[in-house]
N, C-alpha and C positions, 0 to 999 in steps of 0.2 A: 518708257527710257528715256529721253528727254527733259524729263521734269525733272526727273530723278538725279537728274545730273544738276540742278538749280539750289539754293537753296530755299524754304520755305519760305513764302512772306510774311514779313514781321521780325524775321531774323536776318544775323549777316554776318556774316567770316572775320574775325583779326586777322590778319597776316604780317605785313608786313609795320603795324604800327601794336605793334605786339606791346614793343617798351614803354610805349604810352601807358596803358593800363598797367602794365608794373608796376611803373613809378606813382602813380594814383593810386594803387588800393596800397601801395609799401606805404605808404607817407598817410595815406587812415589808417590803420592799423598803430604804423609808427609815433601820430598822433593820438588817437585816441588811450595808448600805453601811456602817455603823459598826466593822463584826468585817470588810470587808474583803472583804466579799461580794459579787458582782458577777451583773446577772442575766441569764440566759439562758433562751430560747427551742426546748424542739426538739417535735416529730409528738403529731399527737394520734392516730394511728397507728401501729405499729410491723409488723413481721414479728411471729410468732403467736412465735417461736424467742425471744425474744429476753426474753419475761416466763417462755415457760414454761422458760429456760435459768437461767433470772434469779430468778425469784418462787420456784419448787420445783413438783416436780412434785404432789406430797402435802399441798398449801397450799389451803383453800379457797377463793384465787382462781382458781387454775390448773381448779381440781376441777370449777368450782361456777359462779363470779360471771363470767368473762371473756365480753366482747361480741365474739367471733371470728367470722371469715366468710371467703369467698372473692372475691376482688375479679377483677373479669372478666379480666386474664390467669392466671386459674386461683392467684392465692398466697394461700394462708394469713397477714391481717391481722387484729390484734386494734386496737381502739380501749384506748388505756393504762389498767387499774388504776390505776397510781402511778407514779410517775415516775424512780424511784431508777434500773429497767434500761434508759428510756431516756434518758439521763440519760450513766448508765457506756457503752453506746454512742456512742454523742458523743463522746464524749470522748475513747474510742480515738480512733475514724473520723479527726478532723481533729486528731488527735496533739497534744491537749489538757494528754497527759501528760508527755513528753516533755522539756517547757522546763518553766521556772524552777518548784520548789513549795512552795510550795504552794497549787495552782489549788482557789480555791473562789465558787464559784458555787449561786444563790436563784433559784427561777421562782416565777410562781404559777400555775395556768389548771383545771380540767377535768378531770377521770378519771370511770373511767363503770366498775361493781361488780352485773351483775344478784340484787340482792340484793333481800329481804323490806322495802319502805321501808315505813321508822316515822320516827317522832320521831327527827331527828340524825343519818337515815342513809337518803337519795336515792341513788339507782339515776346520777345519773349530780350529782356533788358536787364540790370545789373544796379544794384543796389547795395552802400556802403551803410550800413545800421551800427547804432546803440544800442543800450536799454540799462535803465536802471532800477531797478527792486527794492523800497523798503525806503526811502526818502521825503515824504511830505511840506521838508522845507520850503521854502519859495525859492533856495540857494543854489537845489537842486534844478529846480526850470536854469535858472542861471547860467549851473556849471556847462551845460552842457549844451545849449547856447553859446556859451565862449567854445565850447571843444569847435564846434560846427565853423565859426569864424575866424577862431585859431587853422583848418586844415583850409580855409578859400585864401585865409594869406597866405601861410607858405606855400601854397601853391602861384603865388600871386597874381589870386583874381581880385577885383577890384567895383567892377562891373556886377554887384551884390548887394539886394538890397533888404534888410532882417521885416517882414509884416506879423506883429501879432494880436493876439485875441484872447477873453477867455469868455466861456462856453458855461461855465461855473458849477454847480452838480444838479442832480437832479432837482431836487428841494427848489430851488430859485427856480431851475425852467418849468414846473409847474405853471406860473402866472403870464410868463413866458413866453407860451409854446399857446395857452389859449391869445391871450394879442397877438404874435406872430396868425394864427390860424385865420382867424377876425380881416386880419388886413391885409389875408391872400385870397383869404375864400370873396374878396369884395374886389380882389382884382381878379378874378380866377377864368373871362373872357380873352388876358393874352396869354398864357398862361401854357407854358409844351403840356404835350401827354404824358410825362414823365413826371411833371414836376402835377400835375392833374389828382396821378395818381395818387403821387407820396401828401395829399394835402392833411387827406384826414390818418394818413398813419403814417405817418414822419415828417414835418412840415417843416421842419432844422438840414434836409438833404436837399432841401431846394434850392436855400440860401448858397447850394455850392453849384447853384447848374450853370452850365456856360453856354447856353442857349441865350444867342441875343437880347432878345424878344423879353423874356423875362427878367436878365439881371437889368434891366431896365425898370421893370417894378421891385423890384428887389433892395435895390438902390433906396426905394421912401419904407422899407419896414420896417420896422422896431428895432431899436440895436440892444442885444442881452446885455451886453455892458449898463445898460439901465434897472435891469433887472437881476443885481448880483445880487447876494444874502453878505449878510457878516464880515464872515469869514472867506469869503469869494473872492468878495469887494478888496480887503484887508493884503489877502493873498497877493491875487495881481498889483494889488499898489505896490507892496514887494518886489516882487521880480521889477517893475518897470524902473524902483529905484534903486536897485543893485544893477541893472541895466547901465543906467547912469552912469552910476561909481565905478562899472566897468570902459565906461566910455561906446559902449556898444549901438554903437547908431538904429532903431528901431523904427518902425511907422506905424499905430495904431491901426488898425483892419478888424472895426468893432461890426466887419458881415462873415468875416473870413469864419471857418464853420468848420475843416480836413472833410475830408471825401469815405471818412471812417469815423462807425457809430459805437466805435468803443471811447471815444476820450470825452476826458472833463477838465474841467480848469483851462487850466493855458494849453494855447495851442500856436501854430506859431511856424511859418515858410519865407523864405529862400527866393527868392527872384531873381532872374536877369532881360534887359529889354537887349541885351543882345543874341538873343538865341531865339525869337520872333516869336508864334502868338501860343508854342509851351516853353513860358515863360519862369516854370517853377523848378527849381534845379531840387529840393527837397525838401522836409518838413516835419512837423511829432506836435509833441506838445503830453499832453498827460492823460493815463488812463489808470486813478487809482481805485476802480474796479472792474476793472479786469479778469484779472489774477481771483478770486474769490466769486467771481460769474463761472469762469470757468473752472472750479469745484477745491482750488485754493486758497489757505488761508489770506484771509484781511488784508493787503498788503497794497502800498503808494507805488505808482511806477511810473516812470514816465520813457522818454527816447527819442529819436529820428530815421528819415534811412533820407538820404542823398544819393540822387539818379549818375552812379555814371557815366554814362555818354551824354549824358547834358553838360555835365563838369567835363568832360574831354573837350567838346564841341564849344563851350564857354572860351576857354582854352587856349584852342585851335585859332577859334575867329578875333579876340581879345589881343593872339601877341603872348599870351604867357608862354612861360620857359619851358620846351626838356630835356632832359640831360640828352645827349647824342644817345643812342644803340650802343650798347655793346659791339666794338670791336676784333676784329681777328688781330692776336699782340705778335704773330709770326707763323710764318708758313715754311715751312720745309718743300723743297723740290726736287725727290731725288732721281738720278739718271741712272737706272739699272737696274738690276734684282738685290747688288749684295746695298747699293745706295738704302732701295725702296726698307728695308731686312735695318739697317741705323734709320732711315726717317724715322719708321713707327717706336724705336726707339728713345732717342729725343724727341718724337712729340709726348710719347706718353711719363717721362722726366718732367715737359712745360708745364701739362698737367696737373700735375702731382704736384705743383707747383701753384697754382695759382692759377695759369696762364691758357687762356684760348689759342694754341696750337692745334696747326691742323698739316695736313697732307696729301696725298693727290694719291687716289684712290679709280683718279676716272683711265688710266694709261698714259696721259696726257703726254705730250712735248713740249720740252723745257720754252717753250713762246707758249702755249698753252696755258701752263698753271701759273708761270706771270700774270698770267690775263686775269684767271681765275683772284687767283690773289690781289689785286688791285680790285676787283670785283666785289670781293671782302672785305675792303678797309684792312687788311698786315697791311702794319706797322712795319714790320718786318720782314725776310725774305732770306733765305740760306739754300741753297742751290751745293747740292750736294753728288757728285758724281762715283766715278771708281776710282778716280786720285787725292779727290776728299777724304776718303772713307783709308785707303789706301795711307798716305801722312797723318791721319789724324786732325786734323782740321781744314775750315775753309772762312770764306767771308759772309761776313751779316751785312747786309745789303739794309740800309732807312729806304723806303719806297718812296717818300713825300722826295725828296734830296736824292738822291743818288749814291750819297756819302757809304761807303763802304767801313770794316774794319777785317780786321785777321783773327781769327783765336781759333783755341784750339777747338775739341769735343771735347766735352766731358765736364770739369766743374767748372775752367777759366768761359765757357761759352756759354754757362750758367750764371755764374758769378757776373760776370760783365753786363748781361744780358738784366739781372733782376734791380745794380746796378742805375741802367738808366733810362726803366721804369718807373724807379722812381725819381730819378731828376725832372724827368715825363711829369710826374704826379707835379713833386716842388714847380715847374713853371705853373701849373694849374693852377697850385692854392696861389701863388705871384698874381697871375691874374686876377683874380675871384675877389685878392686884400690888395686893391689898383697897385698892382708893379710894389709889395713894400718887400722886404728881404725876406721869407721862408725861410728858416735859418734849419732845417729840420734833418737831412741826408747830404751828407760828405758831396763832394764834386765827384766823378770817374777822375785816378790820373792820368796825370798828363801823357802818362806815353800809351796808355785807352783806348786815348779818344779815337775819333773819327777821321781819317785818309780819306781824303777826297779821291 
């Protein structure tokens, strides 16, 4: 019983900081919309073959990390370790790639990998990503990179570096794989066990090794950019030229291959030194052959995924600003049954106007209610007793300053409160615009101003 009252290892609860997640996810989807990417939602689990047939049998994800099990019907199903395979399945199943192209989609949600939990790495983690189906032009590569850069910019993240490479097509990889295998075989004594297993089956996976001794060997390996065919070389050159034109800074990383087998041509990663050893924030690239491999018509495609845990961690560690979580607009503190009924009516009216309104549900004293109002950050409070209900008027108190104003319950209260909140917004806008006069709302009438 003791363990069942704890979250599973590699998972985490989000309680007081949920507003940070809402902020980041909202900006992600809104930024993607500016580039024509519309949100889609795909299942959390799929037939296992959706992932093994896409990600690659030799990848760490398939060999070590997937949460795979048999359901009650005897089917092998897997919790998604990444989004692209499921999105491709959905695009093929619903004929989305048979219509007008490009078809551009985005998503956000949970993924699952059975890895060793550490800072910046959980077994349940969250990604925001985009996929673009149809365009083969290098401009599409640049578009999704620019989208990611814009997302980091709008979050106020400056310590993010773009690494980029091309891993070519199957044709220009043929000679490269021969040369790479020869080089790695000559250094096999220093390779780790997993890399030795991949030496014959998929030597490019060794380039993605995180084992220090293997990393040292890989540093001297042949570079695939020296073996690119004419088309792949021109494609990559055009990508770099257009990134230069947009003044997007990048670092050429000729050993970058990413950890999934479906990639072709352009691959890239975004990294930051501010979040420790797990420095990759996200990445992506082209997967021009995946749609056809999964049974669809030949369709060039590309995308990226960004880890939201690492984005939020980076924002916290570099001092990027989050908007404050929403606070209560008004707390109505009733005394007695008649006041409680009136308080319910008023809170319902305020909520219908779009304000966060609260009233007592715990039968607290007035002192305890005001303490609670402070705790939830209520900006205003209204105390209702029998006299206030009978007279139809009450004092509205601004919690921060203690100033009050006497108002009639009903339309006068709602209208005054609405005007006061608009003035609060005006003040915030004045602060944003360096104290300039944002002339968007009228001042409250002089006779309706607060009286100390």
